[in-house]
C-alpha positions in Angstrom: 0.0 0.0 0.0 1.3 3.4 -0.9 2.4 5.6 2.0 0.0 8.4 2.9 1.1 11.7 1.4 1.0 14.2 4.2 3.2 16.9 2.6 2.1 18.4 -0.7 4.1 17.7 -3.9 5.5 20.9 -5.4 4.4 21.2 -9.0 6.4 23.5 -11.2 4.0 24.3 -13.9 2.5 26.4 -16.6 -0.9 25.6 -18.3 0.4 23.9 -21.4 -0.2 20.4 -22.9 2.9 19.1 -21.0 2.0 20.8 -17.8 -1.5 19.5 -17.9 -0.2 15.9 -17.9 1.0 16.3 -14.4 -1.9 18.4 -12.9 -4.3 15.7 -14.3 -2.3 12.9 -12.8 -2.1 14.5 -9.4 -5.8 15.1 -9.5 -6.5 11.6 -10.6 -4.4 10.2 -7.8 -5.9 12.5 -5.2 -2.4 13.6 -4.1 -2.0 16.9 -2.3 0.1 19.4 -4.3 0.9 23.1 -4.5 1.5 24.9 -7.8 4.7 26.8 -8.3 4.0 28.8 -11.5 6.8 29.1 -14.0 6.0 31.8 -16.5 7.8 30.4 -19.6 6.9 33.5 -21.6 8.9 35.6 -19.2 11.9 33.4 -18.9 11.3 32.1 -15.4 12.4 28.6 -16.7 16.0 29.9 -16.9 16.2 30.9 -13.2 18.9 29.0 -11.3 16.5 27.7 -8.7 14.4 26.1 -11.4 17.3 24.8 -13.3 18.5 23.0 -10.2 15.2 21.0 -10.5 14.8 20.9 -14.3 18.2 21.2 -16.0 16.5 21.2 -19.4 14.8 24.5 -18.6 11.3 23.1 -19.4 8.2 22.6 -17.4 6.8 20.5 -15.8 8.9 19.4 -12.9 8.0 18.2 -9.4 9.6 18.0 -6.0 8.2 15.3 -3.8 9.1 15.9 -0.1 8.2 12.2 0.6 10.3 10.5 -2.0 11.9 7.1 -1.9 12.9 6.1 1.7 11.2 9.3 2.9 13.8 11.6 1.4 12.9 14.4 -1.0 13.3 13.9 -4.7 12.9 16.1 -7.8 11.8 14.8 -11.2 11.8 16.6 -14.5 10.4 15.5 -17.9 6.6 14.8 -18.0 6.9 11.2 -19.0 9.3 10.4 -16.1 7.0 12.3 -13.7 4.0 10.3 -14.8 5.9 7.0 -14.3 7.2 8.1 -10.9 3.7 9.1 -9.7 2.3 5.9 -11.1 4.8 3.7 -9.2 4.5 5.8 -6.1 0.7 5.5 -5.9 0.1 2.2 -7.7 -2.5 4.0 -9.8 -2.9 4.3 -13.6 0.4 2.4 -14.3 0.3 -1.4 -14.1 2.5 -3.3 -11.7 2.8 -6.4 -14.0 5.4 -6.3 -16.7 3.1 -6.9 -19.7 0.7 -4.2 -18.6 3.5 -1.8 -18.0 5.1 -2.4 -21.4 1.7 -1.8 -23.0 1.5 1.6 -21.3 5.2 2.5 -21.7 5.2 2.1 -25.5 2.3 4.5 -25.9 3.7 6.9 -23.4 7.0 7.0 -25.3 5.0 7.3 -28.6 3.5 10.5 -27.2 6.8 11.8 -25.9 8.7 11.1 -29.1 5.9 11.6 -31.6 2.6 13.2 -30.9 3.9 15.9 -28.6 6.8 17.1 -30.7 4.9 16.9 -34.0 1.8 18.6 -32.7 4.0 21.3 -31.2 5.7 21.9 -34.5 2.3 22.0 -36.2 1.2 24.7 -33.7 4.4 26.7 -34.3 4.4 26.7 -38.1 0.6 27.1 -38.5 0.2 29.8 -35.9 3.4 31.4 -34.6 6.0 31.3 -37.3 6.8 34.9 -38.4 6.5 33.8 -42.0 4.3 31.0 -43.5 6.5 28.2 -44.8 4.1 26.0 -46.8 6.5 23.0 -46.7 6.8 23.1 -42.9 3.0 23.6 -42.4 2.2 20.7 -44.7 4.8 18.4 -43.3 3.8 18.8 -39.6 0.1 18.9 -40.3 0.3 15.7 -42.3 2.4 14.0 -39.6 -0.1 14.9 -36.9 -2.8 13.5 -39.3 -0.9 10.3 -39.5 -0.5 10.1 -35.7 -4.2 10.6 -35.2 -4.8 7.8 -37.6 -2.6 5.6 -35.5 -4.6 6.5 -32.4 -7.9 6.0 -34.3 -7.0 2.5 -35.3 -5.7 1.7 -31.8 -8.9 2.9 -30.2 -11.2 1.0 -32.6 -11.5 -2.0 -30.2 -10.7 -0.5 -26.8 -11.8 2.5 -24.7 -8.4 3.8 -23.8 -5.0 3.7 -25.5 -3.5 0.9 -23.4 -6.8 -0.8 -22.7 -7.5 0.5 -19.2 -7.3 4.3 -18.5 -3.7 5.1 -17.7 -0.9 7.6 -17.8 -0.7 7.1 -21.6 -4.1 8.7 -22.0 -3.1 11.6 -19.6 0.0 12.1 -21.7 -2.0 12.4 -25.0 -5.1 14.3 -24.0 -3.6 17.8 -23.7 -2.2 17.7 -27.2 -5.2 15.9 -28.6 -7.8 18.4 -27.4 -6.0 21.1 -29.5 -6.7 19.2 -32.7 -8.2 22.3 -34.5 -4.9 24.2 -34.0 -3.2 21.3 -35.7 -5.4 21.5 -38.8 -7.3 18.3 -38.1 -10.9 17.2 -38.4 -12.5 14.8 -35.9 -14.9 13.5 -38.6 -12.0 11.5 -40.0 -11.2 9.9 -36.7 -14.4 8.7 -35.0 -12.7 6.4 -32.5 -10.2 9.1 -31.6 -13.1 11.6 -31.2 -15.0 9.2 -28.9 -11.9 8.7 -26.8 -11.4 12.4 -26.6 -14.9 13.0 -25.3 -14.5 10.1 -22.8 -11.3 11.4 -21.3 -12.4 15.0 -21.2 -15.5 14.0 -19.3 -13.5 12.7 -16.4 -13.8 15.0 -13.3 -10.1 14.8 -12.5 -9.2 15.7 -16.1 -11.5 18.7 -15.9 -9.9 19.8 -12.6 -6.3 19.2 -14.0 -7.0 21.3 -17.1 -8.4 24.1 -15.0 -5.3 24.6 -12.9 -4.1 28.2 -13.4 -6.1 28.2 -16.6 -6.3 32.0 -16.4 -2.6 32.2 -17.0 -2.9 30.7 -20.4 -4.3 33.8 -22.0 -2.1 36.3 -20.4 0.5 36.3 -23.2 -0.2 36.9 -26.9 2.6 35.2 -28.7 1.5 36.7 -32.0 2.3 40.2 -30.8 4.6 40.0 -27.7 8.1 40.1 -29.1 9.7 39.5 -25.8 7.7 36.4 -25.2 8.4 35.2 -28.7 12.1 35.7 -28.3 12.1 33.7 -25.0 9.8 31.0 -26.1 11.2 30.4 -29.6 14.8 31.5 -29.1 15.3 29.2 -26.2 18.8 30.5 -25.6 20.5 29.8 -22.3 20.5 32.7 -19.9 
């Protein structure tokens, strides 16, 4: 049985598809946590205190004061955090090897495929200073392919790895932004049904609502400072 969490987990966070993964997981697990906002449009991800926790200067990251053997631990990279919380709580991440492999392969599929490709589609379709038709077409088409993979996978099961898991939590934040990626749900009925199913979960709604008001505070289309910080990504 998992140890009772009496001290809140510190969540270093901004309301983005990657940040949502962890706020959703914490809500699903019922773990106490406190949000430490990291305004990535104002360069707070480059501050030394945050880099000590997340050396890749990306959100999300966590500090668990009740880590292994009772000692604090910090974890960066959203996939690693999901796995850590799954092992810690015994929830949404199977204990048996076959079940765990089933979840891991789809978690890594998201980390290496869906997230980066959808992110590039967002960038070149919405934020790039000049429209590059080749880049727009390439990343829009690749997201289309990936949604097709999900649609086939979900044709005979309710969730990506069978039972609801961290693989679904990893994908939902990107998938719910399908319009920004130039996609149509009509082409992917099984994907669309999964999207509705996951978004209806109370913990998912709560996780997506965490600091939601911060998401609209920066207009990347017009804020040159934010664009330089977000898209330059130079060490400071």
